N, C-alpha and C positions, 0 to 999 in steps of 0.2 A: 504494500500500500504506500502511496506517495507520501502521506502525512506521518509515517512512522520514523522516518529518518530525521536527523538533526535539522537539515535544511527544509524538510517537509513540515516540521513543526513550526519553524520560523515563518514559512509561507502560510500555513494555516492560521497562525496568530495574526499575520498581516491581513489576510482575507477576512477573518472574524472582526478585526478592528475596523476595516473599511465597511463591512456590512453593518456593524453597530453605528458607525458614523453616518450611514445613510438614514438611519432612524432619527438622528439629530436634526436632519432637514425638516422634520415635522414638529418635533418638540425637543427642547434642549435637555431637560432634566430627566425625562422618562427613561431614556436609554441608560443613564447612570443608575437609576433605581433598579431597573431590570438586571443590569450587570452586577450591582452590589448584592442583590438577592441571590442571583445565581452563584456568585462566589461564596456567599454565606452558607448556602445549601451544599456546597462542595461540587456543584455541577460545572463549574468553570474555574480555571486557574488564570490568574493575572501575574504580571511581572511582580517580583517581590516588593519593589518600591511603590506599588499601587495596591498593596494589601489593605490599605486604609479604606478602599472603596466598600469593603464589607464590614467595616466597624459600625457599631451601633450608632455612634454620633453621626457618622456620614449617612447611614441609612435614614435616620430621622430627618436630617437636612434634605435628603433627596425626596422623601415623602412630602414634606412641607413645600419644597420648591416645585415639585411636580404638580401637586394639587393647586398651588397658587397660579402656576403657569397655565394649566388647563382651564381653570375658571376665568382667568384674566382674558383669555381669547374669546370669551363670550360677551365681553364688554365693548361696545362700540368705541372707537377712537383708541382705546387701550390696545386693541388687537393690532391696529396699524403701528402704534408706537413700538410694540413688541417685535413686529416684523422688521422695523428699522434697526432697533438695537440688537435684534437676534442674529443678524448676518455675521457680524464679527464674533459674537458669542458662539455661534454654531461652528465657525472655523476653529476656535479654541477648543470647544467641547469635542469636536471630531478628532482633533489632534491628540488630545489627552486620551480618549478612548482607544484610538489606534495604538498609541505608545504603550498603553497598559496591557495590550495583548501580545506585543512583540518582545520576545526574549531571545538571547543567544547571539546578538549582533552588537557591533560597536555602537556606543551611545549616539554619535553624530549621525550614523546611518539610520538608527532607530528613529530619532527625532526628525530627520529629513524625510523619511518615509511617512512618518505620522503627519507632518505638516502638509506635504504634497498630496498624499493619497487620502488620509483621513480628514484633514482640514479642508482639502479641496472638494471632496465629495459632499461633506456636510454643508459647507458654505454654498456651493453651487445648487444643491437641492433645496436649501433654504431660500435662496433667491428665486428659484423656480416656483416654489410654493407661494412666495410673496407675490410674484407676478400673477399667479392664478387667483390669489385672494384679491388683488387689485382689480382684476377683470370682474370678479364676483361683486365687489363693492360698486364698481361703475355700472354694471348691468342690472343689479338688483337694489341699488341704493342702500346697500349694507344688509338687506333683509336675508340674503343668502349666506352671510358670514357665519351664523351659528351652525348651519348645516356643514359648512366648510370646516369649522372648528371641531365638530364631532368626527368628521372623516379624518382629520389630521391626527386626533388623539388615537383613533383606531389604527391609523397607519403607523404611528410611532410605536405603539405597544406591540402590534403584530410584527412589524419589521424588526424590532429589537429582539423579540422572542425567537422569530425565525432565524435571525442572524446567529443565534447560539445553536440552533438545530441544523440548519442547512446554510452555513455561511457562504459557500461557493455560489449557490443560486442567488442569494440576496446580493452579494457583491456584484455578480454579473448584471442583475437587474439595476443596481445602482449605477453601474458604468453606462448602461444603455440609457438610463434616465438622464445622466449627466450629458451625454451626447445630444439627447433631445433638447435639454435646457439650453445648451450652448447654441444649437441650431436655431432655436426660437429667438434667442438674444441677437444672433447675427441677422436674422430676418427682420427683427424689430428695428435694428439700427439701419438696415438698408431701406426700410420703408420711411424711417424718419429722415434719412438723407435725401430721399426722393421728394419729400413733402416740402 
């Protein structure tokens, strides 16, 4: 099996980190909560310097932060503010989650991979989600945003859990989603340039 060798375990860690980072695109704190619970239950191992993810204080913070974030997205105007602030936060969160999964390589390579792959996926998917929310706001005068918020929380929880069960599939879907988001951004800029 590919993932039983030393390099295979490094690859699996990186793929799992990227898959978890994809769920950050929907909600920032939910993937940390799912990861912390999985580590606490012994279903997942993280790099030794990230063992704090499963500590009781960290889990308590993740529960409060997740609930606050989920509920805040149901409040008009606050949801937009969270999307604006959330983009850089998603990059940081994706970076941390990916770094927490990768062991056995030099620190500079680990963090470079985490920033580029984890932060890149999380930030890009968060921007894509924000664009979709903007379209929802414009076309429904904000009335569709609670439906969007419900779908986003479902997407975050489902993606985070599946990232732990089938990380290769989720990472592949994340990469395809990234390509679609980038394509849409390029098309949008081209339309703006023509206008």
